[in-house]
N, C-alpha and C positions, 0 to 999 in steps of 0.2 A: 277856667284857669286854677292850675292846680297849686297848692299850697305844700310847704315844709311845715309840719308842725311838732314842735321837741320839748314842750313844756307844758304848763297847765292844761290847755285844750287838748293835749291827750286822755285826758281824763272825761270819761262819755259826757257825764252830770254836767260837767262846765260846758263843755263842749253843745251840749243841748240848751243849756241856759243860755249862754251866749251866743249861739247863732240863732235861734228859735225855731230849730230842726230838732225835734227829739229822735229820730232815726238817724241824723248824718253820724255817729261813730260806727255805723255798721260800714262807712264807705271807707274807715284807713286804712292804709295798706304800709307795711314797713316799710320805713328806709332810713337810709344814714346818709349823712352831707360829710363829705372828703374836704380837710383841711380848716376846718372849723371848731370850736369846742367851746362849750356852754359853760356862762358866767353869769355869777349874780348881777342883775342890776341895781347899782348901786343904790343904798337906802330903802329898797323892797327885799322881798321873799321869792322874787319872779327874776327867771332866767333870761337871758340875751345870747347871741352868738358873737365872737370874735375870733377873727383867723387863726390858727394853730397849725402849723404842718403835721402832718402823721394823726391829729384829731380824727375821729368819726363819730361824731353823737348821734345816738339812736333817736327814730322819730317816727312820723309819719308821713307819707303822703295822702292829702283828701281833695277831693275837686267839688268843691262847693258855688252855689250860683250864687246871683250878682246880690240876693239879700242878705244871706249869710254870711257874704263877706263883708259887706256895711255892718252887717249889728259886729260881726267879729273886729272889725277896724276900728270900731269904736271903743269895743273892751280892750285893744292891745292898747290902744289911746295914742296920745300927740308924741310920747318918746319913741314909737317905735314906726317904723317905714317899711314896706315890702320892699324886699332885695332880691334880683334875679339870681338862683342858684340852680346849680347840677347835682341830683343827687341818684344815690343807685337804690334801686328796688331789685324785685326780685325777676323783673324782666329786662333786668338794665338801665341803664342813665336815662333819666328824663328831666326835662327842664321843670323848675318851678318858682314859686316864690317863698322866702320866709320873710316873718317880720323879727327885724334886728334895728337894735337901739344902736346911739352912734356909738365907737368906740369908749370914747373918754364919760361915758354913763355907766359902763362895765365897774365892777370892782376887781380889779387886777391886785393880782399880788406885785411883789418888788421885783423891777425893771418891767415891767407892762405884763409880767407872765400871768397865765393862768391858773389859779391853784388846781392841783392835782385834784383834791376830793368835788372838785366842779367839774372835770373832764368826763367822769362817769353817771354824772344827775344822781351824787348820792345827798345833795342837801335840798333838793328842791323837794318841794310839797310831793306826797305820794300819790300815782297816778292810779288811777282804777286797774283791777287784776288782767283786764282785757287788755287797756292800752299799756301796760306792763308787758305783759308776754309780744303785744306788737312792737313795742320799741327796745326789746331784746333777742330780736331775731338773730341767730347766729350765722346764718349763710347768706349775710347780705356785706 
């Protein structure tokens, strides 16, 4: 199964620690998800995704084995569920799954809007330099 990662799991140290596979970050490939924006998960410093026309949050796709997926699902916790998505990669669109919380769990602005500074990931924990380069790829 192909996963779309967009938050803390872009940090290779977090990904290795939570997946139990030290070299897994080498498989990250840059991707963007059309029509969604990152938003704060209410009461936490962690992101989730909410629908927002025109938004294209950066992230990465990753093919992880069943054991790593189980560990990552435990890390994500019960508030997130895997949702089918279609992401843009350098090789074109691909189907993947992304962990998302229910929309009501997102800390949204007035009228349910995503605060502007969340759409570019500016308030999320800093990813590693490698993950940052992956997620800021301009040609996607």
